[in-house]
C-alpha positions in Angstrom: 0.0 0.0 0.0 1.3 3.4 -1.0 1.9 6.3 1.4 2.8 10.0 1.0 6.0 11.3 2.5 6.1 15.1 2.9 8.9 17.4 4.1 7.1 20.6 5.2 8.0 24.2 5.4 8.2 25.1 1.7 6.3 28.1 0.3 4.7 26.8 -2.9 4.9 28.9 -6.1 4.1 28.5 -9.8 1.1 27.5 -11.8 -1.3 24.5 -11.8 -4.1 23.4 -14.2 -7.3 22.5 -12.5 -8.7 19.1 -13.6 -12.3 18.3 -14.6 -14.8 18.0 -11.8 -15.1 14.4 -10.4 -18.6 15.2 -9.3 -19.6 16.2 -12.8 -17.8 13.4 -14.6 -19.4 10.6 -12.7 -23.1 11.6 -13.2 -22.4 12.5 -16.9 -20.7 9.1 -17.5 -23.8 7.5 -15.9 -26.1 9.5 -18.1 -24.6 8.0 -21.3 -26.6 4.9 -20.5 -29.8 6.9 -21.5 -28.7 7.4 -25.1 -27.3 4.3 -27.1 -24.3 5.3 -29.1 -20.9 6.9 -28.8 -20.3 9.8 -26.4 -17.1 11.8 -26.4 -16.3 13.6 -23.1 -13.4 16.1 -22.6 -11.6 16.9 -19.4 -12.7 13.7 -17.6 -10.2 13.4 -14.7 -8.1 10.2 -14.5 -9.2 9.2 -11.0 -9.9 5.9 -9.2 -13.7 6.8 -9.0 -13.8 7.5 -12.7 -12.1 4.1 -13.5 -14.7 2.4 -11.2 -17.5 4.0 -13.1 -15.8 3.0 -16.4 -15.6 -0.7 -15.2 -19.3 -0.5 -14.1 -20.3 0.6 -17.7 -18.1 -2.1 -19.2 -19.7 -4.9 -17.1 -23.1 -3.8 -18.4 -21.9 -4.3 -22.0 -20.7 -0.8 -22.8 -17.2 0.2 -23.8 -15.0 3.0 -22.3 -11.7 4.2 -23.9 -9.4 6.9 -22.6 -7.3 8.9 -25.0 -7.4 12.6 -25.5 -11.1 12.2 -24.9 -13.1 9.7 -22.9 -15.1 7.7 -25.5 -18.1 5.8 -24.1 -20.2 3.5 -26.3 -23.5 2.4 -24.7 -25.0 0.8 -27.8 -24.7 -2.8 -26.5 -25.6 -2.5 -22.9 -27.4 -5.8 -22.0 -26.8 -6.2 -18.3 -28.6 -4.0 -15.7 -26.7 -4.7 -12.5 -24.2 -2.7 -10.4 -22.6 -5.3 -8.2 -21.5 -4.9 -4.6 -17.7 -5.3 -5.3 -17.8 -2.0 -7.3 -20.5 0.0 -5.6 -18.9 -0.6 -2.1 -15.9 1.5 -3.2 -17.8 4.4 -4.7 -21.1 5.8 -3.6 -21.7 7.5 -7.0 -22.4 4.1 -8.5 -26.0 4.7 -7.4 -26.3 7.1 -10.3 -26.8 4.3 -12.8 -30.1 3.4 -11.1 -32.2 6.2 -12.7 -30.8 5.8 -16.3 -31.1 2.0 -16.2 -34.8 2.1 -15.1 -35.6 4.9 -17.6 -34.1 3.2 -20.6 -34.5 -0.5 -19.9 -37.3 -0.6 -17.3 -35.2 -2.6 -14.8 -32.1 -2.3 -12.6 -30.4 -4.2 -9.8 -28.0 -1.9 -7.9 -26.1 -2.7 -4.7 -26.7 -0.3 -1.8 -23.8 2.1 -1.9 -20.5 2.5 0.0 -17.8 5.2 -0.4 -16.4 7.5 2.2 -17.5 6.8 5.8 -18.5 10.3 6.6 -21.9 9.7 8.0 -25.4 8.6 6.9 -26.2 9.4 3.3 -29.3 7.3 2.7 -30.7 6.7 -0.8 -34.3 6.7 0.4 -34.9 10.0 -1.4 -33.8 8.4 -4.7 -36.1 5.4 -4.2 -39.1 7.4 -3.0 -38.8 9.6 -6.1 -38.6 6.6 -8.5 -41.6 5.0 -6.7 -43.6 8.3 -7.3 -42.7 7.9 -11.0 -44.2 4.5 -11.0 -41.3 2.2 -10.4 -41.7 -0.9 -8.2 -38.8 -1.0 -5.7 -37.7 -3.8 -3.4 -34.6 -4.5 -1.4 -33.2 -8.0 -1.6 -29.9 -9.2 0.0 -28.4 -5.7 0.0 -29.5 -4.8 -3.6 -32.1 -2.3 -4.8 -34.4 -4.0 -7.4 -36.3 -1.5 -9.5 -38.8 -2.2 -12.3 -41.1 0.0 -14.5 -42.7 -0.5 -17.9 -42.2 3.3 -18.4 -41.7 5.9 -15.8 -44.4 8.6 -15.5 -43.8 12.3 -14.8 -44.8 13.5 -11.3 -44.0 16.2 -8.7 -41.2 15.3 -6.3 -40.2 17.3 -3.1 -37.0 16.7 -1.3 -37.1 17.3 2.5 -33.4 18.2 2.2 -31.5 19.0 -1.0 -29.6 16.0 -2.3 -27.1 16.3 -5.2 -27.1 12.6 -6.3 -30.9 12.4 -5.6 -31.5 15.4 -7.8 -29.2 14.0 -10.5 -30.6 10.4 -10.4 -34.3 11.6 -10.7 -33.5 14.2 -13.3 -31.9 11.6 -15.5 -34.8 9.2 -14.9 -37.3 11.9 -15.8 -35.8 12.6 -19.2 -37.4 9.5 -20.7 -40.5 9.4 -18.5 -44.0 10.0 -19.9 -45.1 13.6 -19.1 -43.6 16.3 -16.9 -41.6 15.9 -13.7 -41.0 18.7 -11.3 -38.3 18.4 -8.6 -38.8 20.9 -5.7 -36.0 21.8 -3.2 -33.5 20.5 -5.8 -29.8 20.7 -5.3 -28.3 23.8 -7.0 -24.7 22.7 -7.4 -22.7 23.6 -10.6 -22.3 19.8 -11.1 -26.1 19.5 -11.3 -26.2 22.2 -13.9 -23.4 20.6 -15.9 -25.3 17.3 -16.0 -28.5 19.1 -17.1 -26.5 20.9 -19.9 -25.3 17.6 -21.2 -28.7 16.0 -21.0 -30.1 19.0 -23.0 -27.5 18.5 -25.7 -28.7 14.9 -25.9 -32.2 16.1 -26.5 -33.7 16.3 -23.0 -36.1 19.1 -22.1 -35.0 20.6 -18.8 -35.6 24.0 -17.2 -34.5 25.5 -13.9 -31.2 23.6 -13.3 -29.3 25.6 -10.8 -32.4 26.7 -9.0 -34.5 25.0 -6.3 -37.2 23.9 -8.9 -36.2 21.8 -11.9 -38.8 20.9 -14.6 -38.2 18.0 -16.9 -40.5 17.2 -19.8 -40.0 13.6 -20.8 -39.0 12.6 -24.4 -39.2 9.3 -26.3 -35.4 9.0 -26.8 -32.1 10.7 -26.4 -29.1 10.7 -28.7 -25.4 11.0 -27.8 -23.6 14.4 -27.9 -20.7 14.5 -30.2 -18.4 16.3 -27.7 -18.8 17.8 -24.3 -16.3 19.4 -21.9 -16.7 18.8 -18.1 -16.5 21.9 -15.9 -13.4 22.4 -13.7 -13.3 20.9 -10.2 -14.3 23.6 -7.7 -13.2 21.5 -4.8 -9.7 21.0 -6.3 -9.6 24.7 -6.9 -10.5 25.4 -3.3 -7.9 22.9 -2.1 -5.1 24.7 -4.0 -6.3 28.0 -2.6 -6.0 26.5 0.9 -2.5 25.2 -0.1 -1.4 28.6 -1.3 -2.8 30.3 1.8 -1.4 27.8 4.3 2.1 27.8 2.8 2.3 31.6 2.2 2.6 30.7 -1.5 1.8 32.3 -4.8 0.0 30.0 -7.2 -1.8 30.6 -10.5 -4.8 28.3 -10.9 -5.4 27.8 -14.6 -8.8 26.8 -16.0 -10.9 27.3 -12.9 -14.3 29.0 -12.7 -14.3 31.7 -10.1 -18.1 32.0 -10.2 -18.4 28.5 -8.8 -16.3 29.3 -5.6 -17.8 32.5 -4.3 -18.3 31.3 -0.8 -14.8 29.8 -0.6 -13.2 33.0 -1.9 -15.0 35.2 0.5 -13.9 33.2 3.6 -10.4 32.8 2.2 -10.2 36.6 1.8 -11.2 37.0 5.4 -8.3 34.8 6.3 -5.9 37.2 4.6 -5.5 35.5 1.2 -5.2 37.8 -1.8 -6.8 37.0 -5.2 -6.0 38.4 -8.6 -8.0 37.4 -11.7 -5.8 37.2 -14.8 -6.4 36.2 -18.4 -5.0 32.7 -17.6 -6.9 32.1 -14.4 -6.9 33.0 -10.7 -3.7 34.0 -8.9 -3.7 33.2 -5.2 -1.3 34.8 -2.8 -1.0 33.6 0.8 -0.3 36.0 3.7 2.7 35.8 6.1 0.2 34.8 8.8 -3.4 33.6 8.3 -6.2 35.1 10.4 -8.8 32.9 12.2 -12.2 32.8 10.4 -15.4 31.0 11.4 -17.2 28.9 8.8 -20.5 26.9 8.6 -21.0 24.3 5.9 -24.1 24.7 3.9 -25.6 23.4 0.6 -24.5 25.3 -2.5 -24.1 28.3 -2.8 -23.0 28.1 0.8 -19.5 27.0 2.0 -19.1 23.4 0.8 -18.7 20.6 3.3 -16.1 19.2 0.9 -13.8 22.1 1.8 -14.3 22.0 5.6 -11.3 19.7 6.3 -8.9 21.7 4.1 -10.0 25.0 5.7 -9.6 23.5 9.2 -6.0 22.5 8.3 -5.3 26.2 7.4 -6.9 27.4 10.7 -4.6 25.2 12.8 -1.8 27.8 12.3 -3.9 31.0 12.0 -3.8 33.9 14.4 -6.7 33.5 16.9 -9.5 31.0 17.3 -11.9 29.8 14.6 -15.2 28.0 15.0 -16.1 25.4 12.3 -19.7 24.1 12.2 -20.5 21.1 10.1 -24.2 20.9 9.1 -24.2 18.5 6.2 -22.6 15.2 7.5 -22.6 14.2 11.2 -19.3 12.2 11.0 -17.0 14.6 9.1 -14.5 15.5 11.8 -12.5 12.3 11.6 -9.4 14.2 10.5 -9.4 16.1 13.8 -7.6 13.3 15.7 -4.9 13.1 13.0 -4.4 16.9 13.0 -4.0 16.8 16.8 -1.2 14.2 16.3 0.6 17.0 14.5 0.2 19.5 17.3 -3.1 21.1 16.3 -5.3 22.5 19.2 -8.8 21.4 18.3 -11.8 20.6 20.4 -15.0 19.1 19.1 -18.5 19.3 20.6 -21.3 17.8 18.6 -21.1 19.3 15.1 -18.8 22.2 16.1 -15.0 22.2 16.1 -13.1 25.0 17.9 -9.6 25.5 16.4 -7.0 27.6 18.3 -4.2 28.5 16.1 -0.7 27.3 17.1 2.7 28.6 16.0 3.5 25.6 13.9 2.6 21.9 13.3 5.0 19.1 13.7 5.4 16.3 11.2 4.0 12.9 12.3 2.7 9.6 10.9 -1.0 10.1 10.2 -3.8 8.1 8.5 -6.4 9.4 5.9 -10.0 8.5 6.8 -11.8 9.8 3.8 -11.2 11.8 0.6 -11.3 15.4 1.9 -9.6 14.4 5.2 -6.7 13.1 3.2 -6.4 16.5 1.5 -6.4 18.3 4.9 -3.5 16.1 6.0 -1.5 16.9 2.9 -2.0 20.6 3.7 -0.9 20.0 7.3 2.1 18.1 6.1 3.1 20.9 3.8 3.2 23.5 6.6 4.5 21.2 9.4 8.0 21.2 10.7 9.8 18.0 9.7 8.5 14.8 8.1 4.9 13.7 7.7 3.9 10.2 6.4 0.2 9.9 5.3 -1.2 6.3 5.1 -4.2 5.1 3.2 -3.8 7.6 0.4 -6.1 5.6 -1.9 -8.7 8.0 -0.5 -6.8 10.9 -2.1 -6.5 9.1 -5.5 -10.3 8.7 -5.6 -10.8 12.5 -5.9 -7.6 14.3 -6.9 -5.8 13.8 -10.2 -2.1 13.4 -9.7 -2.1 15.8 -6.7 1.4 14.9 -5.6 2.8 15.6 -9.1 1.1 19.0 -9.2 2.5 19.8 -5.8 6.0 18.8 -6.9 5.7 21.3 -9.9 5.0 24.0 -7.3 8.1 23.1 -5.3 6.7 20.8 -2.7 9.0 18.1 -1.2 6.7 15.2 -1.5 6.9 11.6 -2.8 5.1 8.3 -2.8 6.6 5.5 -0.9 5.6 1.8 -0.5 
């Protein structure tokens, strides 16, 4: 098993190109099931989760090739199952449920796994499909869904759910009649999926707002070429890296309009931003200032940036209060940061971080995807040597992060 070895204390400088968004790539790859034929996708990141979704499509009878583009052919899909051995490693596998039921009228999908960051039930997906006429049963850990043809209906989410919104939006594209999703997720990745579905012939209005309306059509056709949006969480992570190390990094290919809440809080911490023709230049201060955050659904501060922001705050001037409102078990990185000398106390869903002068390198263990990114940031600013174990979490969501950091001057390498 690989680990990351980091020698901290270097101010990172240079430029880095932001990869395509993992959380756009996965639902868009799943959506290709809806339209038989060849789909060509640009800027698909080469990540473990992407390769898992590719294998899932292949096992169903499709083909996936990676060259300059990601070429997916869904003409010959003839199996309608997502097995446990794949789904247990990646929660986003549940996204094939809606497309399979919509196109083929049947699906067998294992209950999902992924990061252990709290309860993320799929009941909202299943209730929505039932309202659209699907018969749902649970058998030996699998979701069994059947429908002769889904029917448009009105669906209300008690809480906004990104994958729930995406799954039901995809299912509704081939349903008979009109589907309205209320209290829908507003994330840019939902909009990106909607844009791709529209290019395939879907009739969708309101993506990016709390109410999405989908008028079902009889069939969809592949889009010749589509480019995935840049990853806003990778963008935010590199902003945190620049801020924490007192660096100066140009982020190429990012979309500033997708990270408003992140930028506002980072500015409060003392980080300077300069938009250029090539991207966003991020300049870290000599000393960060403590800032409070509260995670919220988009357009609020993203839960996927909470751990990275906390790593910054461990060495900021003053005390910051971090409130996690999305997932109840997303402070697992706290114990590892404490091993490096961080002063953090947790009570319920609130962490209080008192800035210390410096962190000290230590052996630590990643517990989930974003926690692993926070430990990389901590290792970059710590005095001495940090070894991060279980970095397979990191490889699920960041494309060649260690190589990008080396380009910026980081002293980091993989070890067995």
